[in-house]
C-alpha positions in Angstrom: -5.5 17.6 7.7 -6.2 15.3 5.2 -9.0 13.1 5.4 -8.0 9.3 6.0 -9.1 7.2 3.4 -11.7 4.5 3.8 -11.2 1.2 4.5 -12.3 -1.1 1.8 -15.1 -2.6 2.7 -14.6 -6.7 2.6 -17.3 -7.1 -0.1 -15.1 -5.5 -2.3 -11.6 -6.5 -1.0 -11.6 -9.3 -4.0 -12.0 -7.1 -6.5 -9.0 -4.4 -5.2 -6.5 -7.4 -5.0 -7.6 -8.3 -8.9 -6.5 -4.8 -9.5 -3.5 -5.2 -8.0 -2.7 -8.1 -10.8 -3.7 -5.8 -13.6 -1.4 -2.7 -12.2 0.9 -5.9 -12.1 0.1 -6.0 -16.0 0.9 -2.8 -16.7 4.2 -3.0 -14.7 4.8 -6.0 -16.8 4.4 -4.3 -20.4 6.4 -1.5 -19.0 9.2 -4.0 -17.7 9.3 -6.0 -21.7 9.7 -3.0 -23.4 12.8 -1.6 -20.8 14.2 -5.0 -22.1 13.3 -5.0 -25.5 11.3 -7.7 -25.4 9.8 -8.5 -28.6 6.0 -6.9 -28.9 4.4 -10.8 -29.8 5.7 -11.9 -26.4 4.2 -9.3 -24.6 1.3 -9.3 -26.4 0.7 -13.4 -26.1 0.9 -12.7 -22.2 -1.5 -9.6 -21.9 -4.0 -11.0 -24.2 -4.0 -14.5 -22.2 -4.5 -12.0 -19.2 -7.2 -10.1 -20.9 -8.9 -13.3 -21.7 -8.7 -15.1 -18.4 -8.9 -12.0 -15.8 -9.7 -8.6 -16.7 -12.8 -9.9 -19.0 -14.3 -11.7 -15.9 -13.8 -8.9 -14.0 -15.3 -6.7 -16.0 -18.5 -8.5 -16.5 -18.6 -8.8 -12.4 -17.9 -5.0 -12.0 -20.8 -4.3 -15.0 -23.0 -6.5 -13.6 -23.0 -6.1 -9.3 -21.0 -3.4 -8.8 -21.6 -0.6 -10.7 -25.2 -0.9 -10.3 -25.1 0.0 -6.7 -25.0 3.6 -7.9 -27.3 4.9 -10.3 -26.9 4.1 -14.2 -26.7 7.9 -15.4 -23.5 8.6 -12.3 -21.0 9.9 -14.3 -18.6 7.7 -12.1 -20.1 4.9 -13.4 -20.0 6.5 -17.0 -16.6 6.6 -17.0 -15.5 3.1 -15.5 -17.6 1.6 -18.2 -16.4 4.0 -21.1 -12.3 2.7 -19.9 -14.0 -0.8 -20.1 -14.7 -0.4 -23.7 -11.4 1.6 -24.4 -9.5 -1.1 -23.2 -11.7 -4.3 -24.7 -11.0 -2.0 -28.0 -6.8 -1.6 -27.2 -6.8 -5.5 -26.5 -8.2 -6.3 -29.8 -6.6 -3.5 -32.0 -3.4 -5.6 -33.9 -2.7 -2.8 -36.1 -0.1 -1.0 -34.3 1.1 -3.7 -31.9 3.5 -1.5 -30.1 1.6 1.6 -29.7 -1.9 -0.7 -28.5 0.4 -2.0 -25.6 2.1 1.4 -24.4 -1.8 2.7 -24.7 -3.1 -0.6 -22.5 -0.5 0.0 -19.9 -1.3 3.5 -19.5 -4.9 3.5 -19.7 -5.4 0.1 -17.7 -3.2 2.0 -14.1 -5.0 4.9 -14.7 -8.4 2.8 -14.9 -7.3 1.0 -12.1 -6.4 3.9 -10.0 -9.8 5.6 -10.5 -11.5 2.7 -9.7 -9.6 2.4 -6.3 -9.4 5.9 -5.3 -12.7 7.5 -6.3 -15.2 5.2 -7.7 -15.1 2.1 -4.9 -14.7 4.6 -2.3 -18.1 6.4 -3.4 -20.1 2.9 -3.9 -18.7 1.9 -0.4 -20.4 5.4 0.9 -23.8 5.0 -1.2 -24.1 1.0 -1.0 -26.2 -0.6 2.0 -24.7 -3.9 3.9 -27.6 -5.8 2.9 -26.3 -4.8 -1.4 -22.5 -5.3 -0.2 -22.9 -8.3 1.3 -25.0 -10.0 -1.9 -21.4 -8.8 -3.7 -19.9 -10.9 -1.3 -21.8 -13.6 -2.1 -21.9 -13.5 -5.9 -18.2 -13.2 -5.9 -16.4 -16.2 -5.3 -12.7 -15.3 -5.5 -10.2 -17.7 -6.5 -6.8 -17.8 -5.7 -4.9 -15.8 -8.5 -3.0 -18.4 -11.4 -0.5 -16.5 -13.1 1.0 -17.8 -16.5 4.2 -18.1 -16.1 5.1 -20.1 -19.4 7.1 -17.2 -20.7 8.0 -14.7 -17.8 9.5 -12.2 -20.1 9.5 -9.7 -17.2 12.2 -11.1 -15.3 
């Protein structure tokens, strides 16, 4: 019998909701490719999402979530390496098509890793006091999407 998944702690739920929007970015990129949308249109949206949502999300995770585990923890090292790789991909303008495909793939893999492996480990090891601090620090605002060019529809 498989163990039941841990219920996400209330303090981490805003991060999980942000992950959902990141998964939607991957879906939107895939959708853009399947509809033969101009790469520049897809990249414009992806860059907007990166600046407005991913960068602030990464910064919060790196400053407040990851330190709940030891700095030399292999899961934290992987998450940080993923962040670096994703930042490079968003800033790579040499081969737009290749970069967008990689963003779509790596972002989804990274989010699945954090949700299925890293966050459960953090939740298992963090104290209630530590998680309460995370809840106080992360003031979740409603997600506002850029709907100027909804190429994925």
